[in-house]
C-alpha positions in Angstrom: -38.6 -3.9 12.3 -37.5 -6.2 15.1 -38.5 -9.8 14.3 -40.9 -11.3 16.8 -40.6 -14.9 17.9 -43.7 -17.1 17.6 -42.3 -20.3 19.0 -39.2 -21.4 20.8 -38.0 -24.9 21.5 -34.6 -25.8 23.2 -33.0 -28.8 21.4 -30.0 -31.0 22.5 -26.5 -29.8 22.0 -27.3 -26.1 22.9 -29.5 -25.5 19.8 -32.6 -23.4 19.7 -35.4 -24.0 17.2 -37.2 -20.7 16.6 -40.2 -19.8 14.5 -40.8 -16.1 13.7 -44.1 -14.3 13.1 -43.1 -13.8 9.4 -42.9 -17.6 8.9 -39.1 -17.9 8.9 -37.8 -20.9 10.9 -34.2 -21.2 12.1 -32.0 -23.3 14.3 -29.6 -21.1 16.3 -26.4 -22.6 17.8 -25.8 -21.1 21.2 -22.5 -22.9 21.6 -21.0 -20.2 19.4 -21.8 -17.7 22.2 -20.3 -19.7 25.1 -17.2 -17.5 25.2 -19.4 -14.5 26.1 -19.5 -13.4 29.8 -22.0 -15.5 31.7 -22.9 -17.9 28.9 -20.7 -20.6 30.4 -23.5 -21.0 33.0 -25.6 -22.7 30.3 -22.9 -25.4 30.2 -22.1 -25.5 33.9 -25.5 -25.4 35.5 -27.3 -28.7 34.7 -30.7 -28.1 33.1 -30.4 -24.3 32.7 -30.3 -24.4 28.9 -33.7 -26.2 28.8 -35.2 -23.4 30.9 -35.0 -20.8 28.1 -37.9 -18.3 28.2 -39.3 -15.7 25.8 -39.8 -12.1 27.1 -43.2 -10.4 26.9 -42.3 -8.5 23.8 -41.3 -11.7 22.0 -38.1 -10.0 20.9 -35.6 -11.6 23.3 -35.0 -15.1 24.8 -33.4 -15.4 28.2 -32.3 -17.9 30.8 -31.6 -15.6 33.8 -30.7 -12.0 34.4 -27.2 -12.5 33.0 -27.9 -14.5 29.8 -30.2 -13.4 26.9 -30.3 -13.3 23.1 -32.1 -10.7 21.1 -34.4 -12.0 18.4 -32.7 -10.0 15.6 -29.5 -11.9 16.3 -31.2 -15.2 16.2 -33.0 -14.2 13.0 -29.9 -13.1 11.2 -27.4 -15.8 12.4 -29.7 -18.8 12.8 -29.5 -21.5 10.2 -32.8 -21.4 8.1 -34.7 -24.6 8.2 -38.1 -25.9 7.1 -40.6 -26.0 10.0 -40.1 -29.4 11.5 -42.5 -31.6 13.6 -41.1 -30.4 17.0 -42.2 -26.9 16.1 -45.8 -27.9 15.3 -46.6 -28.9 18.9 
């Protein structure tokens, strides 16, 4: 089953805080993906990283038509964390 994202918060230093429907919470470091085609835009275009969005299916986050991350990648490679106050908003 593809994990569905319940909440998504962009953090400083190209980190994403993500809560999933099953209760798992992770912080995913997008800097590790910066060498992928198009991802450099997140660094080069001021404010783009903070404009992250969740698709309707809640199985993918995206910034524009060139840059996206599937939820299963975030789920598997994100660093597990306890839910923190910024996720309770």
